[in-house]
C-alpha positions in Angstrom: -17.9 4.4 5.6 -14.6 3.6 7.2 -15.8 4.6 10.6 -18.8 2.3 10.2 -16.5 -0.5 9.2 -14.2 0.0 12.2 -17.2 0.2 14.6 -18.2 -3.3 13.4 -15.2 -4.8 15.2 -15.4 -5.5 18.9 -13.5 -3.0 21.0 -10.9 -5.6 22.1 -10.2 -6.5 18.5 -10.0 -2.9 17.3 -7.7 -2.0 20.2 -5.4 -4.9 19.7 -5.0 -5.0 16.0 -2.4 -2.5 14.7 -3.8 -2.3 11.2 -7.1 -1.2 12.6 -5.5 1.4 14.8 -3.8 2.7 11.7 -7.2 3.2 10.1 -8.5 4.9 13.3 -5.6 7.3 13.0 -6.4 8.0 9.3 -10.0 8.8 10.2 -9.0 11.1 13.0 -6.4 12.9 10.8 -8.9 13.4 8.0 -11.4 14.9 10.5 -8.7 17.3 11.6 -8.3 15.7 15.1 -4.5 15.5 14.9 -3.9 14.7 18.6 -6.3 11.8 18.4 -4.7 10.6 15.2 -1.2 10.7 16.7 -2.5 8.8 19.7 -3.9 6.0 17.5 -0.7 5.9 15.5 1.3 5.6 18.7 -0.9 2.6 19.8 -0.5 1.0 16.4 3.3 1.5 16.5 3.5 -0.1 20.0 1.5 -3.1 18.8 3.8 -3.5 15.7 6.9 -3.2 18.0 5.5 -5.9 20.3 5.2 -8.2 17.3 8.6 -7.4 16.0 7.1 -6.1 12.8 9.6 -3.5 11.6 7.8 -2.8 8.4 4.8 -1.9 10.5 6.9 0.4 12.7 8.2 2.1 9.5 4.7 2.6 8.3 3.7 4.4 11.4 6.8 6.6 11.5 6.0 7.6 7.9 2.4 8.4 8.8 3.5 10.5 11.7 6.2 12.4 9.9 3.8 13.0 7.0 1.5 14.8 9.5 4.5 16.7 10.9 5.4 17.9 7.4 1.8 19.0 6.7 1.8 20.9 10.0 5.2 22.4 9.2 6.6 21.0 12.5 10.1 20.6 11.1 11.7 19.7 14.5 9.3 16.8 14.9 9.7 15.9 11.3 13.5 15.8 11.5 13.4 13.5 14.6 10.9 11.1 13.0 12.8 11.1 9.7 16.0 10.0 11.3 14.2 7.2 13.1 12.5 6.1 9.8 15.7 6.3 7.7 17.2 3.2 9.2 14.1 1.2 8.5 13.7 2.1 4.8 15.1 -1.3 3.6 12.5 -3.1 5.7 9.6 -0.9 4.6 6.8 -1.8 2.1 7.1 -0.1 -1.3 4.1 2.1 -0.7 5.4 3.3 2.6 8.9 4.0 1.2 7.3 6.1 -1.5 5.3 8.1 1.1 8.5 8.6 3.1 10.3 10.2 0.1 7.2 12.3 -0.7 7.1 13.6 2.9 10.8 14.4 2.8 10.2 16.2 -0.6 7.3 18.3 1.0 9.4 19.3 4.0 12.4 20.2 1.7 10.1 22.3 -0.4 8.8 24.1 2.7 12.4 24.9 3.6 13.1 26.2 0.1 15.6 23.4 -0.6 14.6 22.7 -4.2 17.6 20.4 -4.8 16.6 18.1 -2.0 12.9 18.2 -3.0 13.9 17.1 -6.5 16.2 14.3 -5.2 13.4 13.0 -2.9 10.8 13.0 -5.7 13.2 11.3 -8.1 13.8 8.6 -5.4 10.1 7.6 -5.8 10.7 7.2 -9.6 13.5 4.6 -8.8 11.1 2.4 -6.8 9.8 -0.9 -8.3 6.1 -0.1 -7.8 5.0 -3.0 -10.0 1.2 -3.4 -9.6 1.0 -1.7 -6.2 -1.8 0.9 -6.6 -0.8 3.0 -3.6 2.8 3.2 -4.7 1.6 3.9 -8.3 -0.4 6.9 -6.9 2.7 8.1 -5.1 4.7 7.8 -8.4 2.2 10.0 -10.2 2.4 12.6 -7.4 6.2 12.6 -7.6 6.0 13.1 -11.3 3.5 16.0 -10.9 5.8 17.5 -8.3 8.8 17.2 -10.7 6.6 18.7 -13.5 5.8 21.7 -11.3 9.4 22.3 -10.4 10.6 22.0 -14.0 7.8 24.3 -15.2 8.8 26.9 -12.6 12.4 26.7 -13.8 11.3 27.1 -17.4 12.5 23.6 -18.4 9.6 22.9 -20.8 10.9 19.7 -22.2 11.5 18.1 -18.8 8.1 19.4 -17.6 6.4 17.8 -20.7 8.2 14.5 -20.1 7.2 14.3 -16.4 3.6 15.1 -17.0 3.4 12.8 -20.0 4.7 9.9 -17.8 2.2 10.9 -15.1 -0.7 10.6 -17.5 0.6 7.2 -18.8 1.1 5.7 -15.3 -2.3 7.0 -14.1 -4.1 5.6 -17.1 -2.3 2.2 -16.9 -3.1 1.8 -13.2 -6.7 3.1 -13.5 -6.0 6.2 -11.3 -8.5 8.3 -13.2 -8.6 11.3 -10.8 -4.8 11.6 -11.1 -5.0 11.1 -14.8 -7.5 14.0 -15.1 -5.2 16.3 -13.1 -2.2 15.3 -15.1 -4.1 15.9 -18.4 -5.2 19.4 -17.2 -1.5 20.2 -16.5 -0.5 18.9 -19.9 -3.1 21.1 -21.5 -1.9 24.1 -19.5 1.6 23.5 -20.7 0.4 23.3 -24.3 -1.4 26.7 -23.8 1.6 28.5 -22.3 3.9 27.1 -25.0 1.7 28.4 -27.8 -0.3 25.4 -28.8 -3.9 26.1 -27.9 -5.1 23.5 -30.5 -3.1 20.8 -28.7 -4.6 21.9 -25.4 -8.1 21.7 -26.8 -7.5 18.1 -28.0 -6.2 17.1 -24.6 -9.3 18.4 -22.8 -11.9 16.8 -25.1 
């Protein structure tokens, strides 16, 4: 559907509008064509730079470092992270949230649980307001914190994180995220000896 929407724009418009190039990159990344995705992101970043749009440049750096984290390319991730760090104050809230989540993922891959926790908690400190994308990132951060607390045996902290994840997802209409958080809540009830509570959650 997104590909059809992009194809509706004339090539000269699609090639000259950074926001459209961002979507081209998203489509290529989702199709597993990472080289093409990075090329589209590079074109978008160059267009944002030409316009002096630092928030747009930050968005593209975050997208690229997110791909680097997923690909476990920690050298590339580190370079991009340093570039993005200085632009955080200029970034839009949803991109700042994604920046912290990408850093949390990379820290987790390195086995740095303390840094991963710090990065996830940084998302909780953002004023997401009614921003749906940022709200989704907030739920992801809460689920990450739930998982880490659960693995450490910190049941109360785990329950608080997943409970807040359910509340945020329900309030913002993020029903897929709410379903996931409720399943995790039910699992926590089961392992802590409350199967009846788990059953109620899953009804």
